[in-house]
N, CA, C and O atoms as CSV, one atom per row, in Angstrom:
chain,resi,resn,atom,element,x,y,z
A,1,MET,N,N,109.069,112.930,163.350
A,1,MET,CA,C,108.046,111.837,162.936
A,1,MET,C,C,107.455,112.782,161.991
A,1,MET,O,O,106.713,111.848,161.689
A,2,PRO,N,N,107.141,113.558,161.375
A,2,PRO,CA,C,106.106,113.299,160.544
A,2,PRO,C,C,106.907,113.509,159.064
A,2,PRO,O,O,106.144,113.543,158.098
A,3,ALA,N,N,108.421,113.662,158.755
A,3,ALA,CA,C,108.911,113.312,157.907
A,3,ALA,C,C,108.931,111.985,157.476
A,3,ALA,O,O,108.748,111.596,156.323
A,4,MET,N,N,109.222,111.148,158.707
A,4,MET,CA,C,109.058,109.938,158.192
A,4,MET,C,C,107.884,109.536,157.847
A,4,MET,O,O,107.659,108.576,157.109
A,5,ASN,N,N,107.054,110.267,158.375
A,5,ASN,CA,C,105.558,109.995,157.457
A,5,ASN,C,C,105.212,110.099,156.133
A,5,ASN,O,O,104.464,109.358,155.495
A,6,ARG,N,N,105.991,111.367,155.654
A,6,ARG,CA,C,106.347,111.376,154.409
A,6,ARG,C,C,106.487,110.357,153.739
A,6,ARG,O,O,105.778,109.755,152.932
A,7,LEU,N,N,107.679,110.193,154.236
A,7,LEU,CA,C,108.955,109.322,153.519
A,7,LEU,C,C,108.318,108.144,153.476
A,7,LEU,O,O,108.821,107.503,152.552
A,8,THR,N,N,107.496,107.547,153.983
A,8,THR,CA,C,107.084,106.147,153.889
A,8,THR,C,C,105.508,106.463,153.043
A,8,THR,O,O,105.007,105.514,152.441
A,9,LEU,N,N,105.018,107.383,153.041
A,9,LEU,CA,C,103.917,107.715,152.144
A,9,LEU,C,C,104.714,107.795,151.083
A,9,LEU,O,O,104.830,106.620,150.735
A,10,ALA,N,N,105.294,108.408,150.402
A,10,ALA,CA,C,105.887,108.628,149.431
A,10,ALA,C,C,106.308,107.287,148.457
A,10,ALA,O,O,106.018,107.055,147.284
A,11,SER,N,N,107.195,106.426,149.541
A,11,SER,CA,C,107.796,105.428,148.857
A,11,SER,C,C,106.235,104.419,148.800
A,11,SER,O,O,106.178,103.680,147.817
A,12,VAL,N,N,105.471,104.382,149.412
A,12,VAL,CA,C,104.359,103.518,149.300
A,12,VAL,C,C,103.205,104.234,147.770
A,12,VAL,O,O,102.350,103.624,147.128
A,13,LEU,N,N,103.623,105.554,147.644
A,13,LEU,CA,C,102.756,105.429,146.339
A,13,LEU,C,C,103.710,105.332,145.189
A,13,LEU,O,O,103.098,105.069,144.154
A,14,VAL,N,N,104.742,105.430,145.053
A,14,VAL,CA,C,105.973,104.852,144.626
A,14,VAL,C,C,105.700,103.637,143.588
A,14,VAL,O,O,105.627,103.567,142.361
A,15,LEU,N,N,105.562,102.558,144.836
A,15,LEU,CA,C,105.382,101.574,144.543
A,15,LEU,C,C,103.909,100.714,143.910
A,15,LEU,O,O,103.576,99.910,143.040
A,16,PHE,N,N,103.385,101.478,144.959
A,16,PHE,CA,C,101.573,101.318,144.080
A,16,PHE,C,C,102.056,101.701,142.551
A,16,PHE,O,O,102.185,100.798,141.725
A,17,GLY,N,N,102.313,103.046,142.213
A,17,GLY,CA,C,102.465,103.466,140.502
A,17,GLY,C,C,102.447,102.806,140.243
A,17,GLY,O,O,101.454,102.250,139.773
A,18,VAL,N,N,104.471,101.975,140.441
A,18,VAL,CA,C,104.894,100.798,139.332
A,18,VAL,C,C,103.939,100.139,139.591
A,18,VAL,O,O,102.890,100.332,138.976
A,19,ALA,N,N,104.026,99.285,140.464
A,19,ALA,CA,C,102.663,97.994,140.520
A,19,ALA,C,C,102.084,98.313,139.292
A,19,ALA,O,O,102.583,98.022,138.205
A,20,VAL,N,N,100.797,99.044,139.494
A,20,VAL,CA,C,100.154,99.545,138.660
A,20,VAL,C,C,100.723,99.828,137.026
A,20,VAL,O,O,100.110,99.209,136.157
A,21,CYS,N,N,101.297,100.285,136.798
A,21,CYS,CA,C,101.999,100.195,135.716
A,21,CYS,C,C,102.480,99.441,134.901
A,21,CYS,O,O,102.646,99.679,133.705
A,22,HIS,N,N,102.841,98.114,135.691
A,22,HIS,CA,C,103.403,97.456,134.847
A,22,HIS,C,C,102.153,95.874,135.070
A,22,HIS,O,O,102.416,94.731,134.695
A,23,ALA,N,N,101.062,96.251,135.656
A,23,ALA,CA,C,99.651,95.161,135.485
A,23,ALA,C,C,98.685,96.036,134.278
A,23,ALA,O,O,97.609,95.553,133.928
A,24,SER,N,N,99.112,97.173,133.774
A,24,SER,CA,C,98.216,97.810,132.642
A,24,SER,C,C,98.339,97.012,131.585
A,24,SER,O,O,97.774,97.581,130.652
A,25,GLY,N,N,98.727,96.113,131.280
A,25,GLY,CA,C,98.984,95.620,130.122
A,25,GLY,C,C,99.975,94.691,129.298
A,25,GLY,O,O,101.083,95.086,129.660
A,26,SER,N,N,100.167,93.647,128.365
A,26,SER,CA,C,101.005,93.205,128.484
A,26,SER,C,C,101.918,93.734,127.641
A,26,SER,O,O,100.985,94.140,126.948
A,27,TYR,N,N,103.199,94.239,126.847
A,27,TYR,CA,C,103.884,94.697,126.128
A,27,TYR,C,C,104.532,93.936,125.070
A,27,TYR,O,O,105.034,92.848,125.353
A,28,VAL,N,N,104.573,94.346,123.999
A,28,VAL,CA,C,104.637,93.664,122.897
A,28,VAL,C,C,106.000,94.366,122.056
A,28,VAL,O,O,105.803,95.369,121.372
A,29,PRO,N,N,107.030,93.920,122.133
A,29,PRO,CA,C,108.138,94.680,121.657
A,29,PRO,C,C,108.071,94.925,120.140
A,29,PRO,O,O,108.363,96.111,119.988
A,30,ARG,N,N,107.886,94.505,119.256
A,30,ARG,CA,C,107.321,94.304,118.163
A,30,ARG,C,C,105.876,94.489,117.920
A,30,ARG,O,O,105.038,94.135,118.750
A,31,PRO,N,N,105.498,95.178,116.506
A,31,PRO,CA,C,104.404,94.878,116.390
A,31,PRO,C,C,103.900,93.953,115.498
A,31,PRO,O,O,104.291,94.204,114.358
A,32,PRO,N,N,103.351,93.207,115.549
A,32,PRO,CA,C,103.057,91.868,114.770
A,32,PRO,C,C,103.074,92.293,113.416
A,32,PRO,O,O,102.450,93.324,113.168
A,33,ARG,N,N,103.787,91.587,112.288
A,33,ARG,CA,C,104.557,91.470,111.101
A,33,ARG,C,C,102.384,91.500,110.362
A,33,ARG,O,O,101.451,90.890,110.884
A,34,HIS,N,N,102.328,92.301,109.267
A,34,HIS,CA,C,100.991,91.888,108.503
A,34,HIS,C,C,101.156,91.323,107.794
A,34,HIS,O,O,102.285,91.359,107.304
A,35,VAL,N,N,100.206,90.453,107.268
A,35,VAL,CA,C,100.473,88.758,106.357
A,35,VAL,C,C,100.302,89.407,105.359
A,35,VAL,O,O,99.765,90.513,105.420
A,36,SER,N,N,100.799,88.765,103.987
A,36,SER,CA,C,100.643,89.477,102.627
A,36,SER,C,C,99.555,88.484,102.448
A,36,SER,O,O,99.090,87.757,103.326
A,37,LYS,N,N,99.217,88.544,101.228
A,37,LYS,CA,C,98.082,87.953,100.331
A,37,LYS,C,C,99.188,86.736,99.819
A,37,LYS,O,O,98.504,85.712,99.818
A,38,ALA,N,N,100.208,86.474,99.500
A,38,ALA,CA,C,101.064,85.895,99.548
A,38,ALA,C,C,101.096,84.409,100.224
A,38,ALA,O,O,100.799,83.267,99.874
A,39,ASP,N,N,101.645,85.086,101.441
A,39,ASP,CA,C,101.654,84.536,102.662
A,39,ASP,C,C,100.615,83.060,102.946
A,39,ASP,O,O,100.819,81.853,103.076
A,40,ARG,N,N,99.266,84.102,102.947
A,40,ARG,CA,C,98.323,83.246,103.472
A,40,ARG,C,C,98.248,82.694,102.358
A,40,ARG,O,O,98.157,81.539,102.775
A,41,LYS,N,N,98.216,82.607,101.400
A,41,LYS,CA,C,98.408,80.971,99.715
A,41,LYS,C,C,99.668,80.365,100.270
A,41,LYS,O,O,100.186,79.397,99.713
A,42,GLY,N,N,100.118,80.851,101.238
A,42,GLY,CA,C,101.333,79.547,101.398
A,42,GLY,C,C,102.459,79.470,100.366
A,42,GLY,O,O,103.210,78.508,100.210
A,43,THR,N,N,102.472,80.763,99.600
A,43,THR,CA,C,103.428,81.092,98.890
A,43,THR,C,C,104.670,81.563,99.526
A,43,THR,O,O,104.409,82.226,100.530
A,44,ALA,N,N,106.050,81.440,99.269
A,44,ALA,CA,C,106.904,82.003,100.756
A,44,ALA,C,C,107.556,83.029,99.130
A,44,ALA,O,O,107.796,82.608,97.998
A,45,ILE,N,N,107.702,85.007,99.936
A,45,ILE,CA,C,107.670,85.889,98.784
A,45,ILE,C,C,109.885,85.655,99.115
A,45,ILE,O,O,110.395,85.151,100.115
A,46,ASP,N,N,110.518,86.142,98.067
A,46,ASP,CA,C,111.069,86.141,97.664
A,46,ASP,C,C,111.837,87.307,98.176
A,46,ASP,O,O,112.306,88.003,97.275
A,47,SER,N,N,112.137,87.779,99.627
A,47,SER,CA,C,112.477,89.435,99.965
A,47,SER,C,C,113.379,90.066,98.540
A,47,SER,O,O,112.936,90.964,97.824
A,48,GLU,N,N,114.647,89.413,98.343
A,48,GLU,CA,C,115.297,90.120,96.913
A,48,GLU,C,C,114.873,90.242,96.367
A,48,GLU,O,O,114.496,91.412,96.310
A,49,ARG,N,N,114.345,89.303,95.247
A,49,ARG,CA,C,113.612,89.148,93.919
A,49,ARG,C,C,112.392,91.008,94.350
A,49,ARG,O,O,112.505,92.121,93.835
A,50,TYR,N,N,111.390,90.511,95.451
A,50,TYR,CA,C,110.826,91.097,95.723
A,50,TYR,C,C,111.517,92.997,95.986
A,50,TYR,O,O,110.916,94.023,95.666
A,51,GLY,N,N,112.927,92.896,96.658
A,51,GLY,CA,C,112.707,94.603,96.252
A,51,GLY,C,C,113.612,95.045,95.457
A,51,GLY,O,O,113.679,96.256,95.246
A,52,VAL,N,N,114.529,94.119,94.827
A,52,VAL,CA,C,114.722,94.690,93.125
A,52,VAL,C,C,113.265,95.097,92.778
A,52,VAL,O,O,112.945,96.285,92.831
A,53,GLY,N,N,112.319,94.077,92.404
A,53,GLY,CA,C,111.588,94.803,91.134
A,53,GLY,C,C,111.292,96.158,91.812
A,53,GLY,O,O,111.235,97.166,91.108
A,54,ARG,N,N,111.103,96.229,93.132
A,54,ARG,CA,C,110.428,97.256,93.817
A,54,ARG,C,C,110.814,98.362,93.721
A,54,ARG,O,O,110.199,99.424,93.822
A,55,ALA,N,N,112.375,98.049,93.418
A,55,ALA,CA,C,113.099,99.386,93.474
A,55,ALA,C,C,113.452,99.874,91.426
A,55,ALA,O,O,114.087,100.818,90.958
A,56,ILE,N,N,112.753,98.812,90.773
A,56,ILE,CA,C,113.169,98.982,89.394
A,56,ILE,C,C,112.034,100.202,88.874
A,56,ILE,O,O,112.211,101.260,88.270
A,57,VAL,N,N,110.626,99.438,89.480
A,57,VAL,CA,C,109.095,99.960,89.053
A,57,VAL,C,C,109.230,101.367,89.574
A,57,VAL,O,O,109.013,102.394,88.931
A,58,LEU,N,N,109.600,101.277,90.772
A,58,LEU,CA,C,109.595,102.413,91.795
A,58,LEU,C,C,110.656,103.925,91.230
A,58,LEU,O,O,110.497,105.130,91.425
A,59,SER,N,N,111.220,103.514,90.835
A,59,SER,CA,C,112.398,104.134,90.244
A,59,SER,C,C,113.150,104.586,91.344
A,59,SER,O,O,113.484,105.769,91.271
A,60,THR,N,N,113.483,104.007,92.276
A,60,THR,CA,C,113.824,104.768,93.781
A,60,THR,C,C,115.579,104.980,93.730
A,60,THR,O,O,116.270,105.247,94.713
A,61,GLY,N,N,116.070,104.788,92.343
A,61,GLY,CA,C,117.340,104.813,92.423
A,61,GLY,C,C,118.638,103.891,92.949
A,61,GLY,O,O,119.837,103.858,92.675
A,62,GLU,N,N,117.768,103.175,93.833
A,62,GLU,CA,C,118.622,101.866,94.417
A,62,GLU,C,C,119.167,100.675,92.952
A,62,GLU,O,O,119.775,99.698,93.389
A,63,VAL,N,N,119.086,100.681,92.164
A,63,VAL,CA,C,119.245,100.047,90.808
A,63,VAL,C,C,119.309,100.717,90.087
A,63,VAL,O,O,118.266,101.325,89.846
A,64,THR,N,N,120.399,101.023,89.362
A,64,THR,CA,C,120.994,101.951,88.157
A,64,THR,C,C,120.698,101.104,86.620
A,64,THR,O,O,121.476,100.198,86.325
A,65,LEU,N,N,119.951,101.328,86.008
A,65,LEU,CA,C,120.121,101.051,84.298
A,65,LEU,C,C,120.211,101.532,83.664
A,65,LEU,O,O,120.056,102.752,83.611
A,66,PRO,N,N,120.677,100.407,82.405
A,66,PRO,CA,C,121.483,101.718,81.525
A,66,PRO,C,C,120.183,102.989,80.823
A,66,PRO,O,O,118.974,103.007,81.057
A,67,LYS,N,N,120.979,103.917,79.953
A,67,LYS,CA,C,120.319,104.764,79.938
A,67,LYS,C,C,119.514,104.485,78.392
A,67,LYS,O,O,118.345,104.573,78.019
A,68,SER,N,N,120.716,104.132,77.785
A,68,SER,CA,C,119.919,103.456,76.333
A,68,SER,C,C,119.776,101.630,76.416
A,68,SER,O,O,120.302,100.803,77.161
A,69,PRO,N,N,119.193,101.561,75.727
A,69,PRO,CA,C,118.030,100.009,75.522
A,69,PRO,C,C,119.029,99.187,74.573
A,69,PRO,O,O,119.410,99.565,73.466
A,70,ASP,N,N,119.386,97.973,75.225
A,70,ASP,CA,C,119.965,96.821,74.474
A,70,ASP,C,C,118.890,96.923,73.328
A,70,ASP,O,O,117.844,97.486,73.653
A,71,ALA,N,N,119.011,96.375,71.784
A,71,ALA,CA,C,118.510,96.737,70.823
A,71,ALA,C,C,118.225,94.935,70.654
A,71,ALA,O,O,117.040,94.646,70.485
A,72,SER,N,N,118.886,94.149,70.677
A,72,SER,CA,C,118.606,92.677,70.982
A,72,SER,C,C,117.572,91.917,71.680
A,72,SER,O,O,117.162,90.794,71.385
A,73,LEU,N,N,117.018,93.051,73.128
A,73,LEU,CA,C,116.515,92.611,74.145
A,73,LEU,C,C,115.190,93.435,74.341
A,73,LEU,O,O,114.403,93.281,75.275
A,74,ILE,N,N,115.047,94.525,73.091
A,74,ILE,CA,C,113.729,95.324,73.292
A,74,ILE,C,C,112.519,94.094,73.225
A,74,ILE,O,O,111.795,93.829,74.185
A,75,GLU,N,N,112.460,93.450,71.985
A,75,GLU,CA,C,110.931,92.923,71.719
A,75,GLU,C,C,110.549,92.109,72.393
A,75,GLU,O,O,109.359,91.796,72.418
A,76,SER,N,N,111.649,91.430,73.274
A,76,SER,CA,C,111.240,89.967,73.965
A,76,SER,C,C,110.719,90.547,75.152
A,76,SER,O,O,109.585,90.209,75.492
A,77,GLN,N,N,111.501,91.554,76.000
A,77,GLN,CA,C,111.143,92.055,77.484
A,77,GLN,C,C,110.252,92.762,77.203
A,77,GLN,O,O,109.602,92.773,78.248
A,78,ARG,N,N,109.509,93.667,76.189
A,78,ARG,CA,C,108.629,94.425,75.527
A,78,ARG,C,C,107.379,93.683,75.778
A,78,ARG,O,O,106.680,94.179,76.662
A,79,GLN,N,N,106.776,92.250,75.023
A,79,GLN,CA,C,106.036,91.503,75.141
A,79,GLN,C,C,106.046,91.468,76.671
A,79,GLN,O,O,105.454,92.412,77.193
A,80,GLN,N,N,106.607,90.555,77.511
A,80,GLN,CA,C,106.959,89.934,78.729
A,80,GLN,C,C,106.206,90.820,79.630
A,80,GLN,O,O,105.305,90.388,80.348
A,81,LEU,N,N,106.595,92.157,79.598
A,81,LEU,CA,C,105.923,93.640,80.365
A,81,LEU,C,C,104.503,94.074,79.933
A,81,LEU,O,O,103.488,94.287,80.596
A,82,LEU,N,N,104.800,94.149,78.386
A,82,LEU,CA,C,103.263,94.131,77.927
A,82,LEU,C,C,101.969,92.960,78.266
A,82,LEU,O,O,100.804,93.120,77.902
A,83,ALA,N,N,102.481,91.781,79.036
A,83,ALA,CA,C,101.395,90.598,79.316
A,83,ALA,C,C,101.360,91.320,80.460
A,83,ALA,O,O,100.369,92.034,80.618
A,84,VAL,N,N,102.319,91.310,81.422
A,84,VAL,CA,C,102.074,91.763,82.951
A,84,VAL,C,C,101.409,93.340,82.952
A,84,VAL,O,O,100.413,93.429,83.670
A,85,ASP,N,N,101.764,94.440,82.340
A,85,ASP,CA,C,100.843,95.215,82.298
A,85,ASP,C,C,99.749,95.534,81.947
A,85,ASP,O,O,99.263,96.660,82.051
A,86,ALA,N,N,99.097,94.298,81.361
A,86,ALA,CA,C,97.748,93.973,81.154
A,86,ALA,C,C,96.470,93.348,82.072
A,86,ALA,O,O,95.267,93.122,81.936
A,87,THR,N,N,97.707,93.198,83.269
A,87,THR,CA,C,97.274,92.584,84.595
A,87,THR,C,C,97.101,94.112,85.279
A,87,THR,O,O,96.206,94.141,86.123
A,88,LEU,N,N,97.467,94.779,85.166
A,88,LEU,CA,C,97.582,96.046,86.208
A,88,LEU,C,C,96.034,96.895,85.892
A,88,LEU,O,O,95.435,96.969,84.819
A,89,THR,N,N,95.748,97.337,86.899
A,89,THR,CA,C,94.671,98.487,86.741
A,89,THR,C,C,95.332,99.516,85.733
A,89,THR,O,O,96.252,99.129,85.013
A,90,GLU,N,N,94.872,100.827,85.672
A,90,GLU,CA,C,95.179,102.127,84.781
A,90,GLU,C,C,96.120,103.021,85.922
A,90,GLU,O,O,97.102,103.680,85.580
A,91,GLU,N,N,95.674,102.923,87.207
A,91,GLU,CA,C,96.807,104.450,87.616
A,91,GLU,C,C,97.897,103.011,87.691
A,91,GLU,O,O,98.948,103.206,87.079
A,92,VAL,N,N,97.806,101.950,88.195
A,92,VAL,CA,C,99.292,101.431,88.601
A,92,VAL,C,C,100.291,101.405,86.670
A,92,VAL,O,O,101.415,101.733,86.289
A,93,ARG,N,N,99.132,100.862,86.046
A,93,ARG,CA,C,99.739,101.413,84.414
A,93,ARG,C,C,100.776,102.759,84.592
A,93,ARG,O,O,102.006,102.784,84.627
A,94,ARG,N,N,99.926,103.706,84.674
A,94,ARG,CA,C,100.572,105.132,84.665
A,94,ARG,C,C,101.966,105.269,85.784
A,94,ARG,O,O,102.828,106.132,85.614
A,95,LYS,N,N,101.993,104.611,86.537
A,95,LYS,CA,C,103.241,104.813,87.600
A,95,LYS,C,C,104.078,104.266,86.692
A,95,LYS,O,O,104.682,104.777,85.749
A,96,ALA,N,N,104.020,102.763,87.247
A,96,ALA,CA,C,105.043,101.776,86.832
A,96,ALA,C,C,105.731,102.423,85.281
A,96,ALA,O,O,106.877,102.838,85.114
A,97,ARG,N,N,104.692,102.348,84.339
A,97,ARG,CA,C,105.804,103.054,82.841
A,97,ARG,C,C,106.660,101.802,82.711
A,97,ARG,O,O,107.873,101.909,82.893
A,98,LEU,N,N,105.997,100.348,82.339
A,98,LEU,CA,C,106.704,99.081,82.106
A,98,LEU,C,C,107.123,99.422,80.599
A,98,LEU,O,O,107.973,98.648,80.158
A,99,SER,N,N,106.758,100.284,79.843
A,99,SER,CA,C,107.183,99.889,78.260
A,99,SER,C,C,108.474,101.017,78.142
A,99,SER,O,O,109.105,101.004,77.085
A,100,GLU,N,N,108.759,101.709,78.900
A,100,GLU,CA,C,110.147,102.081,79.613
A,100,GLU,C,C,111.296,101.464,80.029
A,100,GLU,O,O,112.448,101.897,80.021
A,101,LEU,N,N,110.843,100.352,80.412
A,101,LEU,CA,C,112.046,99.204,81.107
A,101,LEU,C,C,112.381,98.279,79.409
A,101,LEU,O,O,113.316,97.496,79.243
A,102,ALA,N,N,111.784,98.497,78.797
A,102,ALA,CA,C,112.165,97.222,78.191
A,102,ALA,C,C,113.631,97.534,77.267
A,102,ALA,O,O,114.060,98.506,76.645
A,103,GLY,N,N,114.085,96.251,77.530
A,103,GLY,CA,C,115.689,96.391,76.558
A,103,GLY,C,C,116.399,97.137,77.907
A,103,GLY,O,O,117.612,97.199,77.708
A,104,ARG,N,N,116.137,97.547,78.823
A,104,ARG,CA,C,117.378,98.231,79.896
A,104,ARG,C,C,117.666,96.774,80.990
A,104,ARG,O,O,118.628,96.253,81.555
A,105,LEU,N,N,116.674,96.617,80.901
A,105,LEU,CA,C,117.065,95.318,82.236
A,105,LEU,C,C,117.854,93.766,81.816
A,105,LEU,O,O,117.933,93.265,80.695
A,106,THR,N,N,118.322,93.294,82.970
A,106,THR,CA,C,118.893,92.140,82.489
A,106,THR,C,C,118.025,91.153,82.890
A,106,THR,O,O,117.059,91.392,83.614
A,107,PRO,N,N,118.395,89.688,82.328
A,107,PRO,CA,C,116.966,88.515,82.970
A,107,PRO,C,C,117.023,88.721,84.514
A,107,PRO,O,O,115.898,89.114,84.825
A,108,ALA,N,N,117.539,88.667,85.249
A,108,ALA,CA,C,117.176,88.682,86.704
A,108,ALA,C,C,116.252,90.174,86.993
A,108,ALA,O,O,115.570,90.413,87.990
A,109,GLN,N,N,116.458,91.007,85.866
A,109,GLN,CA,C,115.779,92.319,86.600
A,109,GLN,C,C,114.538,92.394,86.048
A,109,GLN,O,O,113.671,93.075,86.596
A,110,LEU,N,N,114.299,91.721,84.921
A,110,LEU,CA,C,112.884,91.685,84.618
A,110,LEU,C,C,112.304,90.632,84.940
A,110,LEU,O,O,111.176,90.713,84.454
A,111,ASP,N,N,112.457,89.335,85.678
A,111,ASP,CA,C,112.713,88.365,86.756
A,111,ASP,C,C,112.056,89.268,88.033
A,111,ASP,O,O,110.829,89.340,88.109
A,112,SER,N,N,112.699,89.787,88.790
A,112,SER,CA,C,112.498,90.528,89.823
A,112,SER,C,C,111.282,91.462,89.341
A,112,SER,O,O,110.347,91.352,90.135
A,113,VAL,N,N,110.961,92.490,88.117
A,113,VAL,CA,C,110.173,93.405,88.095
A,113,VAL,C,C,108.320,92.478,88.044
A,113,VAL,O,O,107.191,92.815,88.399
A,114,VAL,N,N,108.984,91.121,87.337
A,114,VAL,CA,C,107.612,90.544,87.163
A,114,VAL,C,C,106.994,89.801,88.345
A,114,VAL,O,O,105.808,89.548,88.556
A,115,PHE,N,N,108.137,89.497,89.104
A,115,PHE,CA,C,107.361,88.896,90.314
A,115,PHE,C,C,107.250,90.181,91.572
A,115,PHE,O,O,106.522,90.074,92.558
A,116,TYR,N,N,108.212,91.483,91.258
A,116,TYR,CA,C,106.742,92.364,92.357
A,116,TYR,C,C,105.869,92.784,91.778
A,116,TYR,O,O,104.989,93.011,92.608
A,117,LEU,N,N,105.510,93.072,90.723
A,117,LEU,CA,C,104.258,92.915,90.243
A,117,LEU,C,C,102.818,91.841,90.609
A,117,LEU,O,O,101.720,92.055,91.124
A,118,GLY,N,N,103.393,90.812,90.131
A,118,GLY,CA,C,102.549,89.726,90.389
A,118,GLY,C,C,102.487,89.761,92.144
A,118,GLY,O,O,101.312,89.785,92.512
A,119,VAL,N,N,103.320,89.769,93.115
A,119,VAL,CA,C,102.926,89.708,94.282
A,119,VAL,C,C,102.267,90.823,94.595
A,119,VAL,O,O,101.257,90.474,95.206
A,120,ARG,N,N,102.319,92.181,94.478
A,120,ARG,CA,C,102.102,93.578,95.057
A,120,ARG,C,C,100.663,93.503,94.123
A,120,ARG,O,O,99.743,93.845,94.867
A,121,PHE,N,N,100.190,93.201,92.862
A,121,PHE,CA,C,99.289,93.843,92.713
A,121,PHE,C,C,98.755,92.362,91.658
A,121,PHE,O,O,98.569,92.408,90.442
A,122,PRO,N,N,98.639,91.445,92.325
A,122,PRO,CA,C,98.088,90.243,92.224
A,122,PRO,C,C,97.311,90.222,90.529
A,122,PRO,O,O,97.191,91.319,89.982
A,123,PRO,N,N,96.915,89.214,89.927
A,123,PRO,CA,C,96.193,89.257,88.519
A,123,PRO,C,C,94.707,89.084,88.976
A,123,PRO,O,O,94.287,88.163,89.677
A,124,ARG,N,N,93.999,90.101,88.474
A,124,ARG,CA,C,92.486,90.201,88.984
A,124,ARG,C,C,92.009,89.299,88.284
A,124,ARG,O,O,92.182,89.124,87.078
A,125,GLN,N,N,91.186,88.492,89.247
A,125,GLN,CA,C,90.489,87.039,88.987
A,125,GLN,C,C,89.024,87.962,88.130
A,125,GLN,O,O,88.710,89.152,88.129
A,126,ALA,N,N,88.514,86.940,87.583
A,126,ALA,CA,C,87.765,87.117,86.645
A,126,ALA,C,C,86.054,86.523,87.696
A,126,ALA,O,O,85.915,85.321,87.921
A,127,GLY,N,N,85.165,87.364,88.102
A,127,GLY,CA,C,84.233,86.958,89.217
A,127,GLY,C,C,83.083,86.705,88.224
A,127,GLY,O,O,83.200,86.891,87.013
A,128,PRO,N,N,81.890,86.237,88.868
A,128,PRO,CA,C,80.623,85.457,88.210
A,128,PRO,C,C,80.288,86.527,88.046
A,128,PRO,O,O,80.743,87.417,88.764
A,129,THR,N,N,79.244,86.838,86.892
A,129,THR,CA,C,78.661,87.682,86.570
A,129,THR,C,C,77.051,87.526,86.756
A,129,THR,O,O,76.400,86.541,86.407
A,130,LEU,N,N,76.505,88.787,87.421
A,130,LEU,CA,C,75.017,88.827,87.540
A,130,LEU,C,C,73.901,89.406,86.672
A,130,LEU,O,O,72.725,89.291,87.020
C-alpha cells in the first residue's frame, strides 16, 4: 500500500504543478510589433523600398552598386542627396556618406534611399524658441 500512496501522491503533485504552470499567465506566441513613427501618423511604410534604401545606406552588400558613377546622373543625384543630407544629424551624415552615392544609383534606388532616410530619420521640426 505505501507504494500506491507514493504513486498517488506523485500523480497529484504532477497534476498540481501542471495546473499552476498554466495558470501563471497568458502566453504570447509573438511579442507585439513596435509601432514606428510613420505607422502612428497613418502613413503606410513600403517595406521593399525601405529595405533597399537601408541596404544601400548601410552598405550591407545586399544591393550592389557600380564602382564608377554615371557622369550624366552625378549632378542631379548629388543635389537630391544633399537636400536629404541637410535634414540629417551630423552623426548620421558621417555614417551614411551620401555624397559617395551620387551617380551610382538608379532612379528607383535613389527613391529608396530618400524614402528610407525620411522614415528612419524624419526631418527635424523647428520648435518654438524661448
